[in-house]
C-alpha positions in Angstrom: 29.9 -54.1 -22.2 27.4 -52.0 -24.3 27.0 -55.0 -26.6 26.1 -57.0 -23.5 23.4 -54.4 -22.6 22.2 -54.5 -26.2 21.8 -58.3 -26.2 20.0 -58.3 -22.8 17.5 -55.8 -24.1 16.9 -57.1 -27.6 16.5 -60.7 -26.4 14.3 -59.6 -23.5 16.5 -61.6 -21.2 15.4 -62.5 -17.7 18.8 -61.3 -16.5 22.5 -61.1 -17.4 26.0 -61.8 -16.2 29.2 -60.6 -17.7 32.8 -60.7 -16.6 34.3 -57.3 -17.7 37.8 -56.0 -18.0 37.9 -53.5 -15.2 39.8 -50.4 -14.4 40.7 -51.9 -11.1 43.7 -54.2 -10.4 43.3 -57.8 -11.6 42.6 -59.1 -8.1 39.4 -57.1 -8.0 37.8 -58.6 -11.2 34.1 -59.2 -10.9 30.8 -59.7 -12.6 28.3 -57.1 -14.0 24.8 -58.3 -13.3 21.5 -57.3 -14.8 17.9 -57.8 -13.8 15.1 -58.4 -16.4 14.8 -55.3 -18.5 18.5 -54.6 -18.3 18.4 -52.8 -14.9 21.8 -52.9 -13.3 22.3 -55.0 -10.1 24.7 -53.2 -7.9 25.1 -51.7 -4.4 21.6 -50.6 -3.3 19.8 -52.3 -6.2 19.9 -56.0 -5.4 23.6 -56.9 -4.8 23.1 -57.1 -1.0 20.3 -59.7 -1.4 22.5 -61.9 -3.7 25.3 -61.7 -1.2 23.1 -62.6 1.8 21.5 -65.5 -0.1 25.0 -66.8 -1.0 26.3 -66.5 2.6 23.2 -68.3 4.0 23.4 -71.1 1.4 20.0 -70.2 -0.1 20.0 -71.7 -3.6 17.1 -72.8 -5.7 17.1 -76.6 -6.2 15.7 -76.8 -9.7 16.5 -78.6 -12.9 19.2 -76.9 -14.8 18.3 -75.1 -18.1 20.0 -75.4 -21.4 22.9 -73.4 -23.0 22.8 -72.0 -26.5 25.2 -69.7 -28.3 24.6 -67.0 -30.8 26.8 -64.4 -32.6 25.3 -60.9 -32.2 28.1 -59.0 -33.9 26.3 -58.3 -37.2 22.9 -57.3 -35.7 24.8 -55.1 -33.1 26.8 -53.2 -35.8 23.7 -52.8 -38.0 22.0 -51.1 -35.0 24.4 -48.2 -35.4 24.0 -48.2 -39.1 20.3 -47.9 -38.8 20.3 -45.5 -36.0 22.6 -43.0 -37.8 21.6 -43.3 -41.5 22.4 -39.7 -42.3 26.1 -40.3 -41.5 26.6 -42.9 -44.2 27.6 -40.3 -46.7 29.4 -37.9 -44.3 33.2 -37.6 -44.8 35.2 -37.5 -41.6 38.7 -38.6 -40.4 39.0 -40.2 -37.0 42.1 -40.9 -34.9 41.1 -44.1 -33.1 43.3 -45.5 -30.3 42.0 -49.1 -29.9 45.0 -50.5 -28.0 44.0 -52.8 -25.2 40.2 -52.4 -25.8 37.8 -55.0 -27.0 36.3 -52.3 -29.3 39.2 -53.2 -31.6 37.4 -56.5 -32.4 34.5 -54.7 -34.0 35.6 -51.2 -34.9 36.9 -51.9 -38.4 33.7 -53.7 -39.4 31.7 -50.9 -37.9 33.5 -48.3 -39.9 32.9 -50.2 -43.1 29.2 -49.5 -42.7 29.9 -45.8 -43.1 31.9 -45.7 -46.3 33.2 -42.1 -46.0 34.6 -42.5 -42.5 38.4 -42.8 -42.6 40.9 -43.7 -39.9 43.9 -41.4 -39.8 46.7 -41.0 -37.2 48.0 -37.8 -38.8 45.4 -35.2 -39.9 42.0 -35.9 -38.4 38.8 -34.2 -37.3 38.8 -35.7 -33.8 40.3 -38.5 -31.8 38.8 -41.3 -29.6 40.1 -43.9 -27.2 38.2 -46.6 -25.4 38.6 -48.3 -22.0 39.1 -52.1 -21.9 35.5 -53.2 -21.9 34.3 -50.6 -24.3 31.8 -48.6 -22.2 33.9 -45.5 -21.7 35.2 -43.1 -24.3 37.6 -40.2 -24.3 37.8 -37.5 -27.0 40.4 -35.2 -28.3 39.9 -32.3 -30.7 41.5 -31.9 -34.2 44.6 -30.4 -32.6 45.2 -33.4 -30.3 43.9 -31.7 -27.1 42.1 -34.0 -24.7 38.6 -33.0 -23.8 37.2 -33.6 -20.3 34.3 -36.0 -20.0 32.0 -33.3 -18.5 32.7 -30.9 -21.4 31.5 -33.7 -23.7 28.3 -34.0 -21.6 27.7 -30.3 -22.0 28.4 -30.5 -25.7 26.0 -33.3 -26.4 23.1 -31.5 -24.7 23.0 -29.6 -28.0 22.2 -32.8 -29.8 18.7 -32.8 -28.3 17.7 -29.2 -29.2 15.7 -30.1 -32.3 14.4 -33.6 -31.2 12.9 -32.1 -28.0 12.3 -28.5 -29.1 8.8 -28.5 -27.6 10.4 -28.8 -24.1 13.3 -26.6 -24.8 11.4 -23.3 -24.5 14.2 -21.7 -22.5 11.9 -21.4 -19.6 14.1 -22.7 -16.8 11.4 -22.3 -14.2 8.8 -24.3 -16.0 7.1 -27.3 -14.4 9.8 -30.0 -14.3 7.3 -32.7 -15.2 6.9 -31.2 -18.7 10.6 -30.7 -19.4 13.1 -33.0 -20.9 15.4 -34.5 -18.2 19.1 -34.9 -18.3 21.3 -36.7 -15.8 24.8 -35.7 -14.8 27.3 -37.0 -12.2 27.8 -34.8 -9.1 31.5 -34.4 -10.0 30.7 -32.6 -13.3 31.5 -29.0 -14.1 28.8 -26.3 -13.4 28.8 -25.8 -17.2 26.7 -29.0 -17.6 23.8 -27.8 -15.4 24.0 -24.4 -17.1 23.8 -25.8 -20.6 20.8 -28.1 -19.7 18.9 -25.2 -18.2 19.9 -22.9 -21.0 17.6 -24.9 -23.3 14.9 -25.3 -20.7 15.8 -28.9 -19.7 15.5 -30.4 -16.3 19.0 -31.0 -14.8 19.2 -34.0 -12.4 22.3 -34.5 -10.4 23.3 -38.1 -9.6 25.8 -40.0 -7.5 28.8 -41.3 -9.5 28.5 -44.8 -10.8 26.6 -46.5 -13.6 24.0 -48.2 -11.4 23.0 -44.8 -9.9 23.0 -43.0 -13.3 20.9 -45.7 -14.9 18.4 -45.7 -12.1 18.1 -41.9 -12.4 17.8 -42.2 -16.2 14.8 -44.6 -15.9 13.1 -42.8 -13.0 13.2 -39.4 -14.9 12.7 -40.8 -18.4 15.9 -38.9 -19.2 17.0 -38.6 -22.8 20.7 -38.4 -22.0 23.1 -38.6 -19.1 26.9 -38.5 -18.6 29.7 -38.9 -16.2 33.1 -37.1 -15.9 34.7 -40.5 -16.3 33.6 -40.9 -20.0 30.4 -42.9 -19.5 27.5 -41.5 -21.7 23.9 -42.8 -21.3 21.1 -42.6 -23.9 17.4 -43.3 -23.8 17.8 -44.5 -27.3 20.3 -47.1 -26.0 18.0 -48.6 -23.4 19.0 -45.9 -20.8 22.5 -47.5 -20.8 26.0 -46.3 -21.5 27.6 -46.8 -24.9 31.0 -45.4 -26.0 30.2 -46.0 -29.7 26.8 -44.3 -29.4 28.5 -41.2 -27.9 31.0 -41.2 -30.8 28.3 -41.2 -33.4 26.5 -38.4 -31.5 29.6 -36.2 -31.7 30.1 -37.0 -35.4 26.4 -36.1 -36.0 26.9 -32.8 -34.1 30.0 -32.0 -36.2 27.9 -32.6 -39.3 25.0 -30.4 -38.2 27.0 -27.5 -36.9 29.7 -27.5 -39.6 32.3 -26.4 -37.1 35.5 -28.1 -35.8 35.4 -29.8 -32.4 37.6 -27.2 -30.8 35.2 -24.5 -32.0 32.2 -26.3 -30.6 33.7 -26.8 -27.1 35.3 -23.3 -26.8 32.2 -21.6 -25.3 32.0 -24.4 -22.7 35.5 -23.9 -21.3 34.4 -21.1 -18.9 35.6 -22.7 -15.7 38.9 -24.1 -14.5 39.0 -27.5 -12.8 41.3 -30.2 -11.6 41.0 -33.8 -12.8 39.9 -36.2 -10.0 42.8 -36.5 -7.6 43.0 -39.9 -5.9 44.4 -40.4 -2.4 44.9 -43.8 -0.8 43.3 -43.7 2.7 41.8 -46.3 5.1 39.4 -44.1 7.1 37.5 -42.3 4.3 34.8 -40.9 6.7 37.5 -39.0 8.7 38.2 -36.8 5.7 34.5 -36.2 5.0 34.2 -35.0 8.6 37.3 -32.7 8.3 35.8 -31.1 5.2 32.4 -30.5 6.9 34.0 -28.9 9.9 36.4 -26.7 8.0 33.9 -25.4 5.3 30.8 -25.0 7.3 29.9 -21.7 5.8 29.4 -23.2 2.3 26.4 -24.9 0.8 27.0 -28.6 1.6 25.6 -31.7 0.0 26.2 -35.3 1.2 24.7 -37.0 -1.9 28.0 -38.6 -2.7 30.7 -38.0 -0.2 30.7 -34.2 0.5 30.2 -31.4 -2.0 31.2 -28.0 -0.7 29.8 -25.2 -2.8 30.6 -21.5 -2.9 29.5 -18.9 -5.4 32.8 -18.9 -7.4 34.2 -22.3 -6.6 33.4 -25.8 -5.3 35.0 -29.1 -4.4 33.8 -32.7 -4.1 35.4 -35.2 -1.8 34.1 -38.6 -2.7 35.0 -42.1 -1.3 35.5 -44.7 -4.0 32.8 -47.3 -4.2 35.3 -50.1 -4.8 38.7 -49.1 -3.4 40.4 -47.7 -0.3 40.6 -44.4 -2.2 39.1 -41.0 -1.7 38.7 -38.7 -4.7 38.9 -34.9 -4.8 37.9 -32.5 -7.6 38.0 -28.7 -7.4 36.5 -26.2 -9.8 36.7 -22.4 -9.8 35.8 -19.4 -11.9 39.5 -18.7 -12.8 42.8 -20.6 -13.1 44.3 -18.4 -10.3 41.4 -19.0 -7.9 41.6 -22.7 -8.7 45.2 -23.0 -7.6 44.5 -21.0 -4.5 41.5 -23.1 -3.5 43.1 -26.4 -4.4 46.0 -25.6 -2.1 43.7 -24.6 0.6 41.7 -27.8 0.4 44.7 -30.0 0.3 46.3 -28.3 3.3 43.1 -28.4 5.3 42.5 -32.1 4.7 46.1 -33.0 5.3 46.9 -34.5 1.9 
């Protein structure tokens, strides 16, 4: 999928269509559509108009165009080589799980462009795995411990300290129009916002989903954005998500900081959180209403489902955009408080 975004932008295409391998069951397969300039077409950004035109039978009666084919593999892989030239002579061992991902079709050729990168399943500096269409990435440290997606967001904020140091004055209350913007999904840990503001950046919270994040990236001219799910977005990658770009940013950070990945993330593990817990439900709004009624003394946001925020814990109850599923995430200041509040929320909502 990131290669598709790359092609759409570098060819200045009038639009794009791709059939991706989805995380949903096979009967829900679909098409990722782009407007000119690579802007995603999704719910709230053009998909309804396409649906309505199709239902009404409104189609342009024009002469068909022509079809040409082109292999973009070489130019795509060289993009990373040219973008990260300082890593060409950096020695690092990567545990790469490529099973069932299309990244497997290009990964070996990509690694060859960085002669000191080695693939190792035993002793390694960090591990990666990719989803089926190659736009999400998961990391594990040198000890094999999985790292949550929002912790990687918080970590990669550090990558922009030097590049945007004029904006990173540490003045969290400065005029937001002069500060470098970062986008993060609403289900991310509080540590993400804290790290952004620590360096004087402007933290912009977004709904979950690539169409919403990309829109926020463009509107705020953000340099970086991320989601708990492992999508990472870069201004230097056309405001789009790229698993491989994120991998190179982590490698570059390891090179700069001269620390292990576990050492780098240790200061960021200051909260306890559940993963997203999924519940099959038909009436998703009923559970949103239950949460609003039961936790009325909290700070509440309806940006994406309902977010209930207290001083030392919060939870987000978010309906899936694509399934009859509602998702719950709870975060608290301590493991003990997390278990207590998780139980309270589950009991209150009737899960």
